C-alpha positions as CSV (number, residue, x, y, z in Angstrom):
1,M,-79.6,19.1,-155.8
2,S,-77.8,18.2,-152.7
3,Y,-76.5,14.7,-151.9
4,P,-76.3,13.4,-148.3
5,D,-72.5,13.0,-148.7
6,Q,-72.1,16.5,-149.9
7,Q,-74.2,17.8,-147.1
8,S,-72.1,16.1,-144.4
9,S,-68.8,17.3,-146.0
10,D,-70.2,20.8,-146.3
11,S,-71.2,20.7,-142.6
12,F,-67.7,19.6,-141.7
13,A,-66.1,22.3,-143.8
14,E,-68.3,24.9,-142.1
15,G,-67.4,23.7,-138.6
16,R,-70.9,22.6,-137.8
17,W,-70.0,18.9,-137.5
18,K,-71.0,17.5,-134.1
19,R,-69.6,14.5,-132.4
20,S,-71.9,11.8,-131.2
21,P,-72.0,10.6,-127.6
22,A,-70.3,7.4,-128.6
23,E,-67.4,9.4,-130.1
24,W,-67.0,11.5,-126.9
25,I,-67.0,8.3,-124.8
26,T,-64.4,6.7,-127.0
27,F,-62.3,9.8,-127.0
28,G,-62.5,10.1,-123.2
29,L,-61.6,6.5,-122.7
30,A,-58.6,6.6,-125.1
31,S,-57.4,9.8,-123.5
32,F,-57.6,8.2,-120.0
33,I,-55.7,5.1,-121.1
34,L,-53.0,7.2,-122.8
35,T,-52.6,9.5,-119.7
36,T,-52.4,6.5,-117.4
37,V,-49.7,4.8,-119.5
38,V,-47.6,8.0,-119.7
39,G,-48.1,8.6,-115.9
40,L,-46.9,5.0,-115.1
41,V,-43.8,5.3,-117.4
42,V,-42.9,8.6,-115.6
43,Y,-43.5,7.1,-112.2
44,V,-41.3,4.0,-113.0
45,W,-38.5,6.2,-114.4
46,I,-38.5,8.5,-111.3
47,A,-38.7,5.6,-108.8
48,E,-35.9,3.7,-110.6
49,H,-33.6,6.7,-110.2
50,H,-34.2,7.0,-106.4
51,Q,-33.6,3.3,-105.5
52,Q,-31.2,2.5,-102.7
53,P,-28.1,0.5,-103.8
54,P,-27.9,-3.2,-103.0
55,S,-27.0,-4.2,-99.5
56,L,-26.1,-7.8,-99.1
57,S,-25.6,-9.7,-95.9
58,V,-25.1,-13.4,-95.1
59,V,-25.8,-15.2,-91.8
60,R,-25.8,-18.7,-90.6
61,N,-29.5,-19.5,-89.9
62,Q,-29.3,-23.0,-88.5
63,S,-27.0,-25.2,-86.6
64,I,-24.4,-27.3,-88.3
65,R,-25.5,-30.9,-89.0
66,E,-23.3,-33.9,-89.6
67,T,-24.4,-36.6,-92.2
68,A,-22.2,-39.4,-93.4
69,G,-19.0,-37.8,-92.2
70,Q,-19.8,-34.4,-93.8
71,F,-20.7,-31.2,-92.1
72,Y,-23.5,-29.1,-93.5
73,V,-23.4,-25.4,-92.7
74,P,-26.7,-23.7,-93.7
75,F,-26.7,-20.0,-94.5
76,E,-29.1,-17.2,-95.7
77,V,-28.1,-14.3,-97.9
78,T,-30.4,-11.2,-98.0
79,N,-30.5,-8.2,-100.3
80,S,-31.9,-5.5,-98.0
81,G,-31.2,-2.7,-100.6
82,G,-33.4,-1.4,-103.4
83,E,-31.7,-2.8,-106.5
84,T,-31.6,-6.3,-107.9
85,V,-28.2,-8.0,-108.2
86,E,-27.0,-10.9,-110.2
87,S,-24.1,-13.4,-109.9
88,V,-23.9,-13.1,-106.1
89,Q,-20.7,-14.9,-104.9
90,I,-20.6,-16.2,-101.3
91,I,-17.4,-17.6,-99.9
92,A,-16.9,-19.8,-96.8
93,E,-13.5,-20.4,-95.2
94,L,-12.7,-22.8,-92.4
95,R,-9.6,-21.7,-90.6
96,I,-7.9,-24.0,-88.1
97,N,-4.9,-22.7,-86.2
98,G,-4.9,-19.6,-88.4
99,E,-4.7,-21.5,-91.7
100,V,-7.4,-22.0,-94.2
101,E,-8.1,-25.8,-94.2
102,E,-11.2,-25.8,-96.4
103,A,-13.0,-23.3,-98.5
104,G,-16.2,-23.3,-100.4
105,E,-17.9,-21.0,-102.9
106,Q,-21.6,-20.5,-103.8
107,H,-23.2,-18.5,-106.6
108,I,-26.7,-17.2,-106.6
109,D,-27.9,-16.2,-110.0
110,F,-30.4,-13.5,-109.1
111,L,-31.4,-11.7,-105.9
112,S,-34.0,-9.0,-106.1
113,A,-34.6,-6.2,-103.6
114,K,-35.7,-7.5,-100.2
115,E,-35.3,-11.1,-101.2
116,T,-33.6,-13.9,-99.2
117,E,-32.1,-17.1,-100.5
118,E,-30.8,-20.1,-98.6
119,G,-28.0,-22.5,-99.2
120,A,-25.4,-24.7,-97.4
121,F,-21.7,-25.2,-97.5
122,I,-20.4,-28.8,-97.0
123,F,-17.1,-29.4,-95.2
124,S,-15.2,-32.7,-94.5
125,R,-13.9,-31.3,-91.2
126,N,-16.0,-30.1,-88.3
127,P,-16.3,-26.3,-88.5
128,D,-16.6,-26.2,-84.7
129,E,-12.9,-27.1,-84.5
130,G,-11.9,-23.8,-86.0
131,E,-13.1,-20.4,-87.2
132,L,-15.7,-20.4,-89.9
133,V,-16.0,-17.2,-92.0
134,I,-18.9,-16.8,-94.4
135,R,-19.1,-13.6,-96.5
136,V,-20.4,-12.1,-99.7
137,A,-17.5,-11.6,-102.0
138,S,-19.0,-10.0,-105.1
139,Y,-22.1,-9.3,-107.3
140,T,-23.0,-7.7,-110.6
141,L,-25.8,-5.3,-111.5
142,P,-28.1,-6.3,-114.3
């Protein structure tokens, strides 16, 4: 006498076990998802190794404005490179007659690739009376 469980295990042992259409669909879907995830991981790994280094620039984007005896100097810093940077330090120096009369420092926590941030330096003396130098001093990589 043969029981249904024995018959199915005998069929499996003899290699005659067949998959149902639902099993084939599930297998195909799982294989597709696994292949996609592995492909994306490889793509990100390759793309990350071919990024351009950061390239930071700072420019004055607007005119100086005076409010309550203080002079506001707006600026824009741009990361035109391919890597993200952290702790971007921007320094401004107001030189009058060759001597640094006032200086300011700004920190931008995070600047991703192709991103631009704006800020302003505040001086008590008119920057038009001397030479104003604004530059990126340093950054760190995450």
